[in-house]
C-alpha positions as CSV (number, residue, x, y, z in Angstrom):
1,X,160.2,133.9,96.7
2,X,157.7,136.9,98.0
3,X,154.5,135.9,98.7
4,X,151.9,137.7,96.4
5,X,148.8,136.0,97.4
6,X,148.1,136.2,101.2
7,X,145.3,133.6,101.3
8,X,144.8,131.2,98.9
9,X,144.0,127.8,98.1
10,X,145.4,124.6,96.1
11,X,142.7,122.0,94.9
12,X,144.0,118.4,93.9
13,X,140.7,117.2,91.9
14,X,140.3,113.3,91.4
15,X,136.7,111.4,90.5
16,X,135.5,111.2,94.3
17,X,137.8,113.4,96.3
18,X,138.8,116.7,96.8
19,X,141.9,117.6,98.3
20,X,142.2,121.3,99.5
21,X,145.3,123.1,101.1
22,X,144.5,126.7,102.0
23,X,147.7,128.5,102.8
24,X,147.6,132.2,104.9
25,X,149.3,134.2,107.4
26,X,150.5,132.3,111.1
27,X,148.4,132.9,113.7
28,X,151.7,134.6,115.4
29,X,152.1,136.6,112.6
30,X,155.6,135.1,112.2
31,X,155.9,132.9,108.7
32,X,153.1,131.1,106.7
33,X,150.9,128.2,107.9
34,X,148.9,125.9,106.1
35,X,145.6,123.8,106.2
36,X,144.4,120.3,104.9
37,X,141.1,119.1,104.2
38,X,139.9,116.5,102.2
39,X,136.2,116.6,100.7
40,X,133.9,114.1,98.6
41,X,132.8,115.3,95.3
42,X,129.1,115.0,96.0
43,X,127.7,118.6,95.6
44,X,126.4,119.1,99.1
45,X,130.0,117.9,100.2
46,X,131.5,120.4,97.5
47,X,129.1,123.5,98.9
48,X,130.8,122.7,102.3
49,X,134.4,123.4,101.1
50,X,133.4,126.6,99.0
51,X,131.9,127.7,102.7
52,X,135.4,126.7,104.3
53,X,137.0,128.9,101.3
54,X,134.9,131.7,102.2
55,X,135.5,131.4,106.0
56,X,139.4,131.6,105.1
57,X,138.4,134.6,103.0
58,X,140.8,133.2,100.5
59,X,141.1,135.5,97.3
60,X,142.6,133.1,94.7
61,X,141.6,129.3,94.4
62,X,143.5,127.0,91.6
63,X,143.1,123.7,90.6
64,X,144.3,121.2,87.8
65,X,142.4,120.6,84.4
66,X,142.4,116.6,85.5
67,X,140.1,114.8,82.6
68,X,136.7,116.7,83.3
69,X,136.3,116.0,87.0
70,X,137.6,119.6,87.9
71,X,134.2,120.4,85.9
72,X,131.6,119.9,88.8
73,X,133.8,121.3,91.4
74,X,134.4,124.4,89.0
75,X,130.6,125.1,88.8
76,X,129.8,124.9,92.3
77,X,133.0,127.0,93.0
78,X,132.2,129.8,90.5
79,X,128.5,130.2,92.0
80,X,130.6,131.9,95.4
81,X,131.9,135.6,94.3
82,X,134.4,136.7,96.4
83,X,137.7,134.8,94.6
84,X,139.3,134.3,91.5
85,X,139.1,130.8,90.1
86,X,142.4,129.7,88.5
87,X,142.0,126.3,85.6
88,X,146.2,125.1,85.4
89,X,147.5,123.3,82.8
90,X,148.9,120.1,84.6
91,X,152.5,120.1,82.5
92,X,153.0,123.4,84.2
93,X,152.6,122.9,88.1
94,X,154.6,119.6,88.6
95,X,155.4,118.8,91.5
96,X,158.6,117.8,92.8
97,X,159.8,114.2,91.9
98,X,159.4,111.8,94.6
99,X,156.6,113.5,96.9
100,X,153.7,112.9,95.0
101,X,150.9,112.7,97.4
102,X,147.4,114.3,97.2
103,X,148.4,116.4,100.1
104,X,151.9,117.4,98.8
105,X,150.3,118.5,95.2
106,X,147.7,120.5,97.0
107,X,149.7,122.2,98.9
108,X,152.2,122.4,95.8
109,X,149.2,123.9,93.9
110,X,149.1,126.7,96.6
111,X,152.0,127.7,97.3
112,X,153.1,128.4,93.6
113,X,149.6,130.3,94.0
114,X,150.9,132.3,96.8
115,X,153.7,133.6,94.7
116,X,152.1,134.2,91.4
117,X,153.7,131.5,89.4
118,X,150.2,130.4,88.4
119,X,148.1,131.5,85.1
120,X,144.7,130.5,84.6
121,X,144.0,128.1,81.0
122,X,141.1,129.4,79.0
123,X,138.1,128.3,80.6
124,X,134.6,128.7,78.2
125,X,131.4,130.5,79.2
126,X,128.2,128.4,79.6
127,X,127.1,128.9,75.6
128,X,130.5,127.5,74.3
129,X,130.8,124.8,77.1
130,X,127.2,123.6,75.5
131,X,128.2,123.8,71.9
132,X,131.7,122.4,72.4
133,X,129.5,119.1,73.8
134,X,126.8,119.3,71.2
135,X,129.5,120.2,68.0
136,X,132.3,117.2,69.2
137,X,129.4,114.7,69.9
138,X,128.0,115.3,66.8
139,X,131.9,114.9,64.7
140,X,131.6,111.5,66.6
141,X,128.7,110.5,65.3
142,X,129.6,111.7,61.8
143,X,132.7,109.8,61.9
144,X,130.5,106.7,63.3
145,X,128.3,106.8,60.1
146,X,130.9,106.8,58.0
147,X,132.9,103.8,59.6
148,X,128.8,102.0,59.0
149,X,129.3,103.2,55.3
150,X,132.3,101.4,55.0
151,X,131.0,98.7,56.6
152,X,128.2,98.0,54.0
153,X,130.8,98.5,51.5
154,X,133.1,95.6,52.3
155,X,129.1,93.6,53.0
156,X,128.7,94.4,49.4
157,X,132.1,93.5,48.4
158,X,131.8,90.0,50.1
159,X,128.6,89.1,48.1
160,X,130.5,90.2,44.9
161,X,128.2,93.0,44.7
162,X,130.6,95.5,42.8
163,X,128.2,98.5,43.1
164,X,130.7,100.8,44.4
165,X,133.1,100.2,41.5
166,X,130.2,102.0,39.4
167,X,128.3,104.3,41.6
168,X,130.3,107.3,43.8
169,X,128.1,107.0,46.5
170,X,126.7,103.7,47.6
171,X,124.2,105.4,49.8
172,X,123.0,107.9,47.2
173,X,119.1,107.8,46.2
174,X,119.6,105.4,43.4
175,X,121.9,103.0,44.9
176,X,120.2,103.0,48.4
177,X,117.1,102.0,46.5
178,X,119.2,98.7,44.7
179,X,120.2,97.5,48.1
180,X,116.9,97.7,49.7
181,X,115.8,96.0,46.6
182,X,118.7,93.2,47.5
183,X,117.8,92.9,50.7
184,X,114.2,92.4,49.6
185,X,114.9,89.5,48.3
186,X,115.4,90.8,44.3
187,X,118.1,89.1,42.8
188,X,118.0,89.6,38.8
189,X,120.6,92.6,37.7
190,X,118.9,93.7,35.0
191,X,116.0,95.0,37.1
192,X,118.2,96.2,39.8
193,X,120.3,98.2,37.4
194,X,117.0,99.9,36.2
195,X,116.7,101.3,39.3
196,X,119.1,103.8,38.4
197,X,118.4,107.5,37.9
198,X,119.3,110.5,35.8
199,X,123.0,110.8,35.2
200,X,123.2,106.8,36.5
201,X,121.2,105.5,33.7
202,X,124.2,105.8,31.3
203,X,125.7,103.6,33.2
204,X,123.2,100.7,33.5
205,X,124.8,98.0,31.4
206,X,128.2,98.3,33.8
207,X,125.7,98.1,36.8
208,X,123.8,94.8,35.4
209,X,127.5,93.5,35.5
210,X,128.5,94.8,39.0
211,X,124.9,93.7,40.4
212,X,125.5,90.3,39.7
213,X,126.6,88.0,42.5
214,X,126.5,86.1,45.8
215,X,123.9,88.1,47.9
216,X,122.4,85.5,50.2
217,X,120.0,86.2,53.4
218,X,123.0,86.2,55.8
219,X,124.1,89.7,53.8
220,X,120.9,91.1,53.5
221,X,120.7,90.6,57.7
222,X,123.8,92.9,58.0
223,X,122.8,95.3,55.5
224,X,119.1,96.0,57.4
225,X,121.2,96.2,60.1
226,X,123.8,98.4,59.2
227,X,120.7,100.8,57.5
228,X,118.9,101.2,60.3
229,X,122.0,102.1,62.2
230,X,123.1,104.4,59.7
231,X,119.1,106.2,59.3
232,X,119.6,106.5,63.5
233,X,122.9,108.3,63.0
234,X,121.6,110.7,60.2
235,X,118.9,111.4,62.4
236,X,120.8,112.0,65.9
237,X,122.9,114.3,64.1
238,X,120.5,116.4,62.0
239,X,118.5,116.9,65.6
240,X,122.3,117.6,67.5
241,X,122.7,120.3,64.4
242,X,119.7,121.5,64.5
243,X,120.3,122.3,68.4
244,X,123.9,123.9,67.5
245,X,122.3,126.1,65.5
246,X,120.0,127.2,68.0
247,X,122.6,127.5,70.7
248,X,124.9,129.3,67.9
249,X,122.5,132.5,67.2
250,X,124.8,134.6,70.0
251,X,127.6,134.1,67.3
252,X,125.5,134.3,63.9
253,X,127.5,137.8,63.1
254,X,130.8,135.8,64.1
255,X,129.9,132.6,61.9
256,X,128.9,134.8,58.9
257,X,132.6,136.2,59.2
258,X,133.8,132.9,59.2
259,X,132.3,131.8,56.3
260,X,133.5,134.6,54.0
261,X,137.3,132.5,54.5
262,X,137.4,129.9,51.7
263,X,137.2,126.2,53.0
264,X,135.6,127.0,56.0
265,X,131.3,126.3,56.0
266,X,128.7,126.8,58.6
267,X,129.8,123.2,60.4
268,X,133.2,124.4,60.9
269,X,132.4,128.0,61.8
270,X,130.3,126.2,64.9
271,X,133.0,124.5,65.9
272,X,135.3,127.6,65.6
273,X,132.9,129.5,68.1
274,X,132.2,126.7,70.2
275,X,136.2,126.3,70.9
276,X,137.5,129.3,70.9
277,X,134.2,131.9,71.0
278,X,133.8,135.3,68.9
279,X,136.0,137.7,71.2
280,X,139.5,137.8,70.2
281,X,140.8,139.8,73.2
282,X,141.5,136.7,75.3
283,X,144.2,135.7,72.9
284,X,146.5,138.9,72.6
285,X,147.7,138.0,69.0
286,X,147.3,135.3,66.2
287,X,150.5,133.9,67.5
288,X,148.9,133.3,71.1
289,X,145.8,131.8,69.2
290,X,147.6,129.6,66.7
291,X,150.0,128.2,70.5
292,X,147.4,127.2,72.3
293,X,145.3,125.4,69.6
294,X,148.5,123.6,69.0
295,X,148.6,124.8,65.1
296,X,152.0,126.1,65.2
297,X,155.9,124.3,65.1
298,X,157.1,123.2,68.2
299,X,160.2,125.1,69.8
300,X,162.6,123.0,71.5
301,X,166.3,124.0,71.2
302,X,169.2,123.0,73.8
303,X,172.7,124.0,73.2
304,X,171.8,126.1,69.6
305,X,170.5,122.9,68.4
306,X,167.0,122.6,67.7
307,X,165.9,119.5,68.9
308,X,162.4,119.2,67.3
309,X,159.4,120.9,65.7
310,X,156.9,118.4,66.3
311,X,154.0,121.0,67.3
312,X,152.7,120.6,71.0
313,X,149.4,119.2,72.0
314,X,146.4,122.3,71.7
315,X,142.7,121.6,71.2
316,X,142.5,118.7,69.0
317,X,138.8,118.9,67.7
318,X,139.7,123.0,66.5
319,X,142.8,121.6,65.2
320,X,141.0,118.4,63.2
321,X,138.5,121.1,62.2
322,X,141.0,123.6,60.6
323,X,142.7,121.3,58.8
324,X,139.7,119.6,57.3
325,X,139.1,123.5,56.0
326,X,142.5,123.2,54.8
327,X,142.0,120.5,52.4
328,X,138.8,122.2,51.1
329,X,140.7,125.6,50.7
330,X,143.1,123.8,49.0
331,X,140.7,122.8,46.2
332,X,139.8,126.4,45.4
333,X,140.5,128.2,42.3
334,X,141.9,131.5,42.4
335,X,142.6,131.9,45.8
336,X,145.5,132.9,48.4
337,X,144.9,129.6,50.4
338,X,145.2,127.6,47.6
339,X,148.5,129.2,46.1
340,X,150.0,129.1,49.2
341,X,148.9,125.4,49.4
342,X,151.1,124.8,46.4
343,X,153.9,127.0,47.5
344,X,154.6,124.8,50.3
345,X,154.2,121.6,48.5
346,X,157.3,123.0,45.8
347,X,158.9,123.9,49.7
348,X,158.6,120.1,51.6
349,X,158.2,118.2,48.2
350,X,155.8,115.0,47.3
351,X,156.1,114.1,50.7
352,X,155.4,117.0,52.3
353,X,152.0,117.4,51.6
354,X,150.7,117.0,55.5
355,X,153.2,119.5,56.2
356,X,151.5,121.7,53.5
357,X,148.3,121.1,54.9
358,X,149.5,121.9,58.5
359,X,150.9,125.1,57.3
360,X,147.6,126.4,55.4
361,X,145.5,125.4,58.8
362,X,148.0,127.9,60.5
363,X,147.5,130.6,58.1
364,X,143.8,129.9,58.4
365,X,143.5,130.2,62.0
366,X,145.5,133.4,62.2
367,X,143.1,134.8,59.2
368,X,140.2,133.5,61.7
369,X,141.7,135.4,64.8
370,X,141.9,138.8,62.1
371,X,138.5,138.4,61.0
372,X,137.3,138.0,64.3
373,X,139.4,140.3,65.9
374,X,138.7,143.4,63.4
375,X,134.7,142.0,62.5
376,X,135.2,142.3,59.1
377,X,134.9,140.3,56.5
378,X,138.0,138.3,55.1
379,X,139.4,140.2,51.9
380,X,141.1,137.5,49.6
381,X,144.9,138.6,48.7
382,X,145.1,136.8,45.4
383,X,146.4,133.6,43.3
384,X,148.9,136.1,42.1
385,X,150.1,137.3,45.7
386,X,153.2,135.2,46.1
387,X,153.9,135.8,41.9
388,X,153.9,139.9,43.1
389,X,156.5,139.6,45.6
390,X,158.8,137.6,43.6
391,X,161.9,139.2,42.4
392,X,160.8,138.3,38.7
393,X,164.6,138.5,37.4
394,X,165.8,136.2,40.0
395,X,163.2,133.8,39.2
396,X,164.1,133.6,35.4
397,X,167.4,133.4,36.1
398,X,167.0,130.7,38.4
399,X,164.9,128.6,35.8
400,X,167.4,128.9,33.7
401,X,170.0,127.5,35.6
402,X,167.8,124.7,35.9
403,X,167.1,124.1,32.3
404,X,170.5,124.4,31.1
405,X,171.3,121.7,33.8
406,X,169.3,119.5,31.7
407,X,171.6,120.4,28.5
408,X,170.2,123.3,27.0
409,X,170.9,126.3,26.2
410,X,168.6,128.8,27.4
411,X,167.9,132.7,26.0
412,X,164.9,134.6,27.5
413,X,163.7,138.8,26.9
414,X,160.9,140.3,28.1
415,X,157.9,140.1,26.2
416,X,156.4,143.3,24.7
417,X,154.1,144.8,26.8
């Protein structure tokens, strides 16, 4: 193949070492030569690597996205101008079978790079990287708090306290007071039920039955520990949210635009700007963004047969956030997304709910791309969008045939205007 990059380098990054291969014109002017060096991943050693690349007049440097090990190497190398850094998807740069060593991996990267066969992955800006760390960790804490809440319910169930059979939230204000009273030693179900507030007051007779059980000191110890941990997690989530809000200030206009989409609130908008930013020029079309995020059907065809439509692996944090937003959007009334979900449910059948939600999430990501690319609020197409596009006569005939199959005679005519 033709050499397109005269001086380039490939880096095989590991936790403790970096294998660097530099390819350049041969000293005698005939052909190409390469030099391979190994460096530690300490910052001082990475600065030596950077100095060597500069001395070799390298113009492009490629490395694989290996876990989180590439990040310190990237941060040190990007501090020096004069060469272009490419972060490559490991699936795109697999070495030849049977030639798997650190040296051959680095050399293979360099050879692909010099022939112009590599393309860089999307690398977030420093602000986006901080937002990603905050939103992803906040998500983990929220999930952990949900697990702890489920453990509270299991402890109450073990004690015969059927509180979750009467109230919707066992950690709501009144329910929390009842649990605290149980921990403090109160066992009288009548007194416990009197702690009910506002709309829970009519349920007092049922609460008296639910709050009678075999609650012991063992259960009190478990609940006290669980509630303490839940409070700690809630405080940590609140601190993270405050920091996210401060870090997301440069994206405030984009967040406001995203919140105009049904199903997307501030927290989901934070995740979106953390994962893809507000500049859509890095994604030429909405289809590129959907493919990058892993929110579109897969394409695996061989010999004229489609083998699989499974979606590719993409940005898990973005995909999870949009699937959750899709669930919220399907519960909205008189919206295009709600109508689209019902349409997909009819198409995929009763067992295709997950497919329908995934398809709505894909639609929402397409909407996100257009909203951010055009810098305009979302305009809903309306709940009757699909009805207006349908041939009403053909639809009526189709429904009539279905009714006739049930043994009825159908006569229909247009209604008076």
